C-alpha positions as CSV (number, residue, x, y, z in Angstrom):
1,M,-10.6,-25.4,-2.4
2,L,-12.4,-22.8,-4.5
3,T,-13.8,-23.9,-7.7
4,K,-15.3,-27.3,-8.9
5,H,-13.5,-29.2,-6.0
6,S,-15.9,-27.7,-3.3
7,T,-19.0,-25.5,-2.6
8,R,-17.0,-22.5,-1.5
9,R,-17.8,-19.2,-3.0
10,L,-15.4,-17.6,-5.5
11,P,-13.7,-14.7,-3.9
12,A,-14.3,-11.2,-5.3
13,I,-10.9,-10.2,-4.4
14,I,-7.5,-12.1,-4.8
15,Q,-4.5,-10.5,-3.4
16,G,-1.5,-10.5,-5.6
17,G,1.5,-12.7,-4.5
18,M,4.0,-9.9,-4.7
19,G,7.9,-9.8,-4.7
20,V,9.9,-11.4,-2.1
21,G,8.0,-11.6,1.1
22,I,5.9,-8.6,0.2
23,S,2.9,-10.7,0.3
24,G,4.1,-12.5,3.4
25,W,2.0,-14.7,5.7
26,K,0.8,-11.5,7.8
27,L,-0.8,-10.0,4.5
28,A,-2.2,-13.1,3.3
29,H,-3.5,-14.0,6.7
30,A,-5.3,-10.7,7.0
31,V,-7.0,-10.9,3.7
32,S,-8.0,-14.6,3.9
33,S,-9.4,-13.9,7.6
34,A,-11.7,-11.3,5.7
35,G,-13.3,-13.9,3.5
36,Q,-11.3,-13.0,0.3
37,L,-8.2,-15.1,-1.1
38,G,-4.9,-14.2,0.5
39,V,-1.9,-15.2,-1.2
40,V,1.7,-15.8,0.1
41,S,4.6,-15.1,-2.5
42,G,6.4,-18.5,-3.0
43,T,9.6,-16.6,-4.4
44,A,12.7,-17.2,-2.3
45,L,11.0,-18.4,0.8
46,D,14.0,-20.4,1.8
47,L,16.1,-17.1,1.7
48,V,13.4,-15.3,3.8
49,L,13.2,-18.3,6.3
50,S,17.0,-18.4,6.6
51,R,17.4,-14.7,7.2
52,R,14.4,-14.4,9.4
53,L,15.9,-17.0,11.7
54,Q,19.4,-15.2,11.8
55,L,17.6,-12.1,13.0
56,A,16.4,-14.4,15.9
57,D,12.8,-14.8,14.6
58,P,11.0,-11.9,16.0
59,G,7.7,-12.9,17.5
60,G,8.9,-16.6,17.3
61,H,6.5,-17.1,14.3
62,M,8.9,-19.3,12.2
63,R,9.6,-21.6,15.2
64,W,6.2,-22.0,15.9
65,A,5.6,-23.2,12.4
66,L,8.7,-25.4,12.3
67,E,7.4,-27.2,15.5
68,R,4.5,-28.3,13.3
69,F,6.5,-29.7,10.3
70,P,5.4,-33.4,10.2
71,I,8.7,-34.9,9.4
72,P,10.9,-35.5,12.5
73,G,14.3,-33.9,12.4
74,V,14.0,-31.8,9.4
75,A,13.2,-28.5,11.0
76,Q,15.6,-28.8,13.8
77,R,18.5,-29.3,11.4
78,I,17.3,-26.0,9.7
79,L,17.3,-24.4,13.2
80,D,20.6,-25.7,14.2
81,R,22.0,-24.1,10.8
82,Y,20.6,-20.8,10.8
83,F,18.9,-19.7,14.1
84,V,20.9,-17.1,15.9
85,F,20.1,-15.9,19.6
86,G,20.7,-12.4,19.5
87,P,19.9,-11.4,16.6
88,K,23.0,-11.0,14.3
89,P,24.4,-7.6,14.2
90,R,23.0,-5.7,11.2
91,S,26.7,-4.8,10.0
92,H,27.5,-8.5,9.8
93,P,26.5,-10.5,6.5
94,F,23.7,-13.1,6.4
95,R,25.1,-16.7,6.2
96,S,24.6,-18.2,2.9
97,K,22.4,-20.7,1.7
98,P,22.9,-23.0,-1.1
99,I,22.4,-21.8,-4.7
100,P,19.8,-24.0,-6.5
101,T,21.2,-26.2,-9.3
102,Q,19.7,-29.0,-11.5
103,T,20.0,-31.5,-8.7
104,L,19.1,-29.9,-5.3
105,S,21.0,-31.0,-2.2
106,R,19.2,-32.7,0.4
107,H,19.5,-29.7,2.8
108,L,18.1,-27.2,0.1
109,Q,15.2,-29.5,-0.7
110,E,14.2,-29.4,3.1
111,L,14.9,-25.7,3.3
112,L,12.5,-25.1,0.4
113,V,9.8,-27.5,1.8
114,V,10.0,-26.3,5.1
115,S,9.9,-22.6,4.2
116,S,6.9,-22.8,2.1
117,F,5.2,-25.0,4.7
118,A,5.9,-22.4,7.4
119,E,4.6,-19.3,5.3
120,V,1.2,-21.1,4.4
121,L,0.8,-22.6,7.9
122,L,1.2,-19.2,9.3
123,A,-1.2,-17.5,6.8
124,R,-3.9,-20.2,7.6
125,R,-3.4,-20.0,11.5
126,G,-6.6,-19.1,13.3
127,H,-9.2,-19.1,10.5
128,A,-10.6,-21.8,8.0
129,N,-10.6,-20.0,4.8
130,P,-8.5,-20.8,1.8
131,V,-4.9,-19.3,1.2
132,G,-3.1,-19.4,-1.9
133,I,0.6,-19.4,-3.0
134,N,2.0,-17.5,-5.9
135,L,5.1,-19.0,-7.8
136,L,7.0,-17.8,-10.8
137,E,7.3,-20.2,-13.8
138,K,10.8,-18.5,-14.8
139,I,12.2,-19.7,-11.3
140,Q,12.1,-23.4,-12.1
141,L,14.4,-25.0,-9.9
142,P,12.8,-24.5,-6.5
143,T,9.3,-25.1,-7.9
144,L,8.7,-28.8,-7.0
145,P,9.8,-28.6,-3.3
146,A,8.0,-25.3,-2.8
147,L,4.9,-26.7,-4.0
148,Y,5.3,-29.8,-1.9
149,G,5.7,-27.9,1.1
150,A,2.8,-25.6,0.6
151,M,0.5,-28.7,-0.1
152,L,1.6,-30.4,3.4
153,A,0.5,-27.1,4.8
154,G,-2.8,-27.2,3.2
155,V,-2.7,-24.5,0.6
156,G,-6.0,-24.1,-1.1
157,C,-4.8,-22.5,-4.5
158,V,-1.5,-22.4,-6.6
159,L,-1.0,-19.3,-8.6
160,M,1.6,-19.1,-11.4
161,G,2.6,-16.7,-14.0
162,A,5.8,-15.2,-15.7
163,G,5.9,-17.9,-18.3
164,I,3.8,-20.8,-19.6
165,P,3.0,-23.2,-16.6
166,K,1.8,-25.9,-18.8
167,A,3.5,-28.7,-16.7
168,I,2.4,-27.5,-13.1
169,P,-1.1,-28.9,-12.9
170,G,0.1,-32.4,-13.6
171,A,3.0,-31.9,-11.3
172,I,0.4,-30.9,-8.4
173,D,-1.5,-34.0,-9.2
174,R,1.5,-36.2,-8.8
175,L,2.6,-34.5,-5.5
176,A,-1.0,-34.7,-4.2
177,R,-0.7,-38.5,-4.5
178,G,2.9,-38.5,-3.0
179,E,4.6,-39.7,-6.2
180,P,8.0,-38.5,-7.5
181,V,7.8,-35.8,-10.2
182,E,10.0,-34.2,-12.6
183,L,9.9,-30.7,-14.4
184,R,11.6,-29.9,-17.8
185,L,14.1,-27.2,-17.5
186,D,14.2,-24.5,-20.1
187,V,17.9,-24.8,-21.4
188,H,19.4,-22.2,-23.9
189,G,20.9,-24.2,-26.6
190,A,19.3,-27.4,-25.9
191,E,18.5,-29.7,-28.9
192,P,14.9,-31.2,-29.4
193,D,15.8,-34.5,-27.8
194,D,17.7,-33.4,-24.9
195,H,16.2,-34.2,-21.6
196,F,17.2,-31.7,-18.9
197,V,14.8,-31.8,-15.8
198,T,14.7,-31.2,-12.3
199,R,13.3,-34.1,-9.8
200,F,11.8,-34.2,-6.4
201,D,10.4,-37.3,-4.4
202,P,8.3,-36.7,-1.6
203,G,8.9,-40.2,-0.4
204,A,12.7,-39.4,0.1
205,L,11.6,-36.8,2.7
206,F,9.6,-39.3,4.6
207,A,12.0,-42.2,4.2
208,G,9.1,-44.0,3.0
209,P,5.7,-43.8,1.2
210,A,4.5,-40.2,1.3
211,P,0.9,-39.3,2.5
212,A,-1.7,-38.4,0.1
213,L,-2.6,-34.7,0.3
214,E,-5.6,-32.6,-0.9
215,R,-5.0,-31.3,-4.5
216,P,-5.2,-27.4,-4.4
217,D,-6.7,-25.4,-7.3
218,F,-4.6,-24.1,-10.1
219,F,-4.9,-20.6,-11.5
220,A,-2.6,-19.7,-14.4
221,I,-1.7,-15.9,-14.6
222,V,-1.8,-14.9,-18.4
223,A,-1.9,-11.9,-20.6
224,S,-3.7,-13.2,-23.5
225,D,-6.9,-15.2,-24.3
226,T,-4.7,-17.3,-26.7
227,L,-2.6,-18.5,-23.8
228,A,-5.4,-19.1,-21.5
229,A,-7.1,-21.3,-24.5
230,M,-3.8,-23.3,-24.8
231,L,-3.6,-23.9,-21.2
232,A,-7.2,-24.8,-20.7
233,R,-6.8,-27.5,-23.6
234,K,-3.1,-28.8,-23.4
235,A,-2.0,-28.2,-19.6
236,S,-0.8,-31.5,-18.1
237,G,-3.6,-31.5,-15.7
238,P,-6.8,-29.5,-14.7
239,V,-6.6,-25.4,-14.8
240,D,-9.3,-24.2,-12.4
241,G,-9.2,-20.6,-13.4
242,F,-7.3,-17.6,-14.7
243,I,-5.8,-14.2,-13.5
244,I,-5.8,-11.9,-16.5
245,E,-3.1,-9.5,-15.9
246,G,-2.8,-6.2,-17.9
247,P,0.5,-4.1,-18.5
248,T,-0.6,-1.6,-15.7
249,A,0.0,-4.4,-12.9
250,G,3.3,-4.3,-10.8
251,G,6.2,-6.4,-11.2
252,H,6.8,-8.1,-14.5
253,N,4.7,-7.4,-17.3
254,A,4.1,-9.6,-20.4
255,P,6.0,-8.0,-23.4
256,P,3.9,-6.4,-26.0
257,R,2.6,-8.6,-28.8
258,G,4.4,-8.0,-32.3
259,R,7.6,-5.9,-32.9
260,S,8.8,-4.2,-29.9
261,R,8.7,-0.5,-29.7
262,L,9.4,2.0,-27.0
263,S,8.1,5.3,-26.1
264,D,9.9,8.6,-26.0
265,Q,10.6,7.9,-22.4
266,G,12.0,4.4,-23.2
267,E,9.0,2.3,-22.0
268,P,7.4,-0.6,-24.1
269,I,4.3,0.6,-25.8
270,Y,1.2,-1.4,-25.4
271,T,-1.7,-1.3,-27.9
272,A,-5.1,-2.8,-28.5
273,R,-3.5,-5.8,-29.7
274,D,-2.3,-6.6,-26.3
275,A,-6.0,-6.3,-24.8
276,P,-7.4,-9.9,-24.2
277,D,-10.5,-11.0,-25.7
278,L,-12.7,-11.5,-22.8
279,S,-15.5,-13.3,-24.8
280,A,-13.0,-16.0,-25.8
281,I,-11.9,-16.4,-22.3
282,R,-15.5,-16.8,-20.8
283,S,-16.2,-19.2,-23.5
284,L,-13.6,-21.5,-21.7
285,G,-16.1,-21.9,-18.9
286,L,-13.6,-21.3,-16.3
287,P,-13.7,-18.6,-13.6
288,F,-11.3,-15.6,-14.0
289,W,-10.1,-12.6,-12.3
290,L,-8.9,-9.2,-13.9
291,A,-5.8,-7.6,-12.7
292,G,-4.0,-4.2,-13.2
293,S,-5.6,-1.2,-11.7
294,Y,-8.7,-2.7,-10.4
295,A,-8.7,-1.4,-6.8
296,Q,-11.7,0.5,-6.9
297,P,-15.4,-0.4,-6.4
298,E,-16.5,0.8,-9.8
299,R,-13.8,-1.2,-11.5
300,L,-14.7,-4.4,-9.5
301,R,-18.3,-4.0,-10.9
302,E,-16.8,-3.6,-14.4
303,A,-14.9,-6.7,-14.2
304,Q,-18.2,-8.6,-12.9
305,R,-20.2,-7.2,-15.7
306,L,-17.6,-8.6,-18.0
307,G,-18.0,-11.9,-16.7
308,A,-15.1,-12.2,-14.2
309,A,-15.4,-13.8,-10.6
310,G,-13.8,-10.6,-9.4
311,V,-10.3,-8.9,-9.5
312,Q,-6.8,-9.3,-8.2
313,I,-5.4,-6.4,-6.3
314,G,-1.5,-6.0,-5.7
315,T,-0.4,-2.4,-5.3
316,A,-3.0,-1.3,-2.8
317,F,-2.1,-4.3,-0.5
318,A,1.6,-3.7,-1.1
319,Y,1.4,-0.5,1.1
320,C,-0.9,-1.5,3.8
321,E,0.3,-2.3,7.3
322,E,0.4,-5.9,7.0
323,S,2.5,-6.2,3.8
324,G,6.2,-7.1,4.4
325,L,7.5,-4.0,2.6
326,D,10.0,-2.1,4.7
327,P,8.0,0.7,6.6
328,A,10.2,3.4,5.8
329,L,9.8,2.6,2.1
330,K,6.1,2.4,2.4
331,A,6.1,5.8,4.4
332,Q,8.2,7.3,1.5
333,V,5.7,6.0,-1.3
334,L,2.7,6.8,0.4
335,A,4.1,10.5,1.1
336,L,4.8,10.7,-2.6
337,S,1.4,9.5,-3.9
338,R,-0.5,11.7,-1.5
339,A,1.6,14.7,-3.0
340,G,0.8,13.4,-6.5
341,R,4.5,12.6,-7.2
342,A,4.7,8.9,-7.2
343,Q,5.7,7.6,-10.6
344,V,6.5,4.3,-12.1
345,F,8.7,3.6,-15.0
346,T,8.1,0.4,-17.0
347,D,11.8,-0.8,-17.8
348,P,12.3,-3.1,-20.5
349,V,15.8,-4.4,-19.4
350,A,16.0,-4.0,-15.7
351,S,14.8,-7.7,-15.1
352,P,17.2,-10.5,-15.9
353,T,14.3,-12.4,-17.2
354,G,14.0,-10.1,-20.1
355,F,10.3,-9.1,-19.3
356,P,9.3,-5.5,-18.7
357,F,9.5,-4.7,-15.0
358,K,8.1,-1.7,-13.3
359,L,10.2,0.5,-10.9
360,V,8.9,2.9,-8.6
361,Q,11.2,5.9,-9.1
362,L,12.8,6.3,-5.5
363,D,16.1,7.9,-4.5
364,G,18.4,5.7,-2.9
365,T,17.1,2.6,-4.7
366,L,18.2,0.6,-7.5
367,A,15.8,2.7,-9.6
368,D,18.1,5.6,-9.1
369,E,20.6,5.2,-12.0
370,A,23.4,6.6,-9.9
371,A,22.9,4.1,-7.3
372,Y,22.5,1.3,-9.7
373,R,25.9,2.2,-11.4
374,Q,27.8,2.3,-7.9
375,R,26.5,-1.1,-7.0
376,T,29.2,-3.9,-7.4
377,R,27.9,-6.6,-9.6
378,V,27.6,-10.0,-7.6
379,C,25.3,-13.0,-8.2
380,D,25.2,-14.8,-4.9
381,L,21.5,-15.9,-4.7
382,G,21.0,-17.2,-8.3
383,Y,17.1,-17.3,-8.6
384,L,16.9,-15.7,-11.8
385,R,19.9,-17.3,-13.6
386,H,19.5,-18.9,-17.2
387,A,20.3,-22.3,-17.9
388,Y,22.6,-22.8,-20.9
389,K,24.1,-26.2,-22.5
390,R,27.9,-26.2,-22.5
391,P,29.9,-27.5,-25.4
392,D,30.2,-30.7,-23.3
393,G,26.7,-31.2,-22.9
394,T,26.3,-30.3,-19.3
395,I,24.1,-27.3,-17.9
396,G,25.7,-24.0,-17.1
397,W,24.2,-21.1,-15.3
398,R,24.5,-17.2,-16.2
399,C,22.7,-14.3,-15.3
400,P,22.9,-11.1,-17.2
401,A,22.8,-9.1,-14.0
402,E,26.0,-11.0,-12.7
403,P,29.6,-9.4,-13.4
404,V,30.0,-8.7,-16.9
405,D,33.2,-10.6,-17.4
406,D,31.6,-13.7,-15.6
407,Y,28.6,-13.4,-18.0
408,I,30.9,-13.2,-21.1
409,S,33.1,-16.1,-19.9
410,K,30.0,-18.4,-20.1
411,G,29.2,-17.6,-23.6
412,G,26.8,-14.6,-23.0
413,D,26.6,-11.6,-25.1
414,A,27.8,-8.2,-23.3
415,T,24.7,-6.4,-24.6
416,D,22.5,-8.5,-22.6
417,T,24.2,-7.0,-19.5
418,V,23.2,-3.6,-20.1
419,G,20.8,-1.7,-17.5
420,R,20.1,-5.0,-15.8
421,R,19.4,-5.2,-12.1
422,C,20.1,-7.9,-9.6
423,L,16.6,-8.4,-8.5
424,C,17.2,-11.2,-6.3
425,N,19.1,-8.9,-3.7
426,A,17.2,-6.0,-4.4
427,L,13.9,-7.4,-3.5
428,A,15.2,-9.1,-0.4
429,A,16.4,-5.7,0.6
430,D,12.9,-4.5,0.3
431,I,11.8,-6.4,3.2
432,G,14.8,-5.4,5.4
433,L,16.7,-8.6,4.5
434,G,19.5,-7.1,2.3
435,Q,22.8,-8.6,2.3
436,V,26.2,-7.1,3.5
437,Q,28.3,-7.7,0.8
438,R,32.4,-8.0,1.1
439,G,33.8,-4.5,2.0
440,G,30.4,-3.6,3.8
441,E,28.3,-2.8,0.8
442,T,24.9,-3.3,1.9
443,E,22.3,-4.1,-1.0
444,L,19.9,-1.6,-2.0
445,P,16.0,-1.9,-2.3
446,L,14.2,-1.9,-5.7
447,V,10.3,-1.2,-5.2
448,T,8.3,-2.4,-7.9
449,S,4.3,-1.4,-8.1
450,G,1.6,-1.0,-10.6
451,D,0.3,2.2,-12.2
452,D,-2.1,2.4,-9.3
453,V,0.7,3.7,-7.0
454,S,0.2,7.3,-8.3
455,T,-3.0,7.4,-6.3
456,V,-2.6,4.7,-3.7
457,A,-2.8,7.3,-0.8
458,R,-6.4,7.3,-1.5
459,F,-6.8,4.6,1.1
460,L,-5.4,6.6,3.9
461,A,-8.2,8.2,6.0
462,P,-7.7,12.0,6.5
463,G,-4.7,12.6,8.8
464,A,-3.5,9.1,8.8
465,T,-0.2,7.8,7.8
466,S,-1.1,4.2,7.3
467,Y,-4.0,1.8,6.3
468,T,-4.9,-1.8,6.7
469,A,-5.8,-4.7,4.4
470,A,-9.1,-4.5,5.7
471,D,-9.4,-0.9,4.7
472,V,-8.6,-2.0,1.1
473,I,-11.1,-4.6,1.0
474,S,-14.1,-2.6,2.4
475,T,-13.3,0.4,0.0
476,I,-13.2,-2.1,-3.0
477,L,-16.5,-4.0,-2.0
478,G,-18.0,-0.6,-1.6
């Protein structure tokens, strides 16, 4: 644990929990082994595990972790369903896995628990330092099983942003006690007295009382002092710290405050109103870290002078040797950065969430408008689907990146579909796990990074074509 729960020092550097598998166990292991806080991305880990197994589990790492899962029979059922000796031919599609719904099947619950358990356990292997997991508040259905699997593996910290994670600290408290827990779902069109929830019971997995677990710290990722103050006062359980993320950070950004305005290039315009009041955040008495273009020693010192415990770094780690990003994509971006030609566009509509999303401008990816328009729309993973209330009172699911006719048939507005990218499939393709769709179409990647990508090649030694997580840490610590 990191804060009031123990005497461990606060890390100067927290590694961002990026994408689907970019912040995989190898990267988190490297950062935590070096004495900072390594963080695994908890997004779509059920997909990542099932597809790694279908590629014959290179190195045997997944099977090593599954052998250590504490509930008999669960891991073997997953292996029986997904593991392929061989591996599967690249031209063949991956076997599908269940799409999350309000009531998760027994198999999907087990897959979610085991996948986060495996990722955290591998990141913790061979050292005694804390490891964190990053989850998105917008992706609600997998949250409770994923949290529990991480806690079974001894995760030290849970980080969550992309929404208002008010209910998560209390859910962590209940899971630590082995108690059933529920999470209220955001449902478009729901009435104030509607009660739409997703539930998870640890005891059902154990077929009896679940063991008590150590409670990890909870860090909320926020963009404003107002949200930080609200969470500190009104969250369902203890908030142990904050990541204060600015609009130059990669992935999803908080939208600008006030009336939305776009630049001549079509990007959201951020102003002084969007800068958090750090004095107000300091007054909360909780540790905080600053994020967004802080991967330089002078910026770390600046953050600490402003009262921060340190900084969160994403982009610099995303292109190091240990990250899960496809090596060819790493090499392409580093070459562009070295030549001074790496560019990021903050797209106001690309993400189905409605949050601005940063796209690295790369040919042959979904950031390329021509490639985007040629893709056949499909929604076969469903992580970013929105829940809506049907006329009969039940929950339906739709995504503005799905086929347009499907979206409209579910009561969606066609204008919401314009420019939307399927992040679920594209981010899986970023780590070499892209699906082969019907007709042989292979999903294209979509690389996201912070503004710092323009100079990320500064971590390369003269003549080198790659760098390590340790290089990033040593450079920032000066």
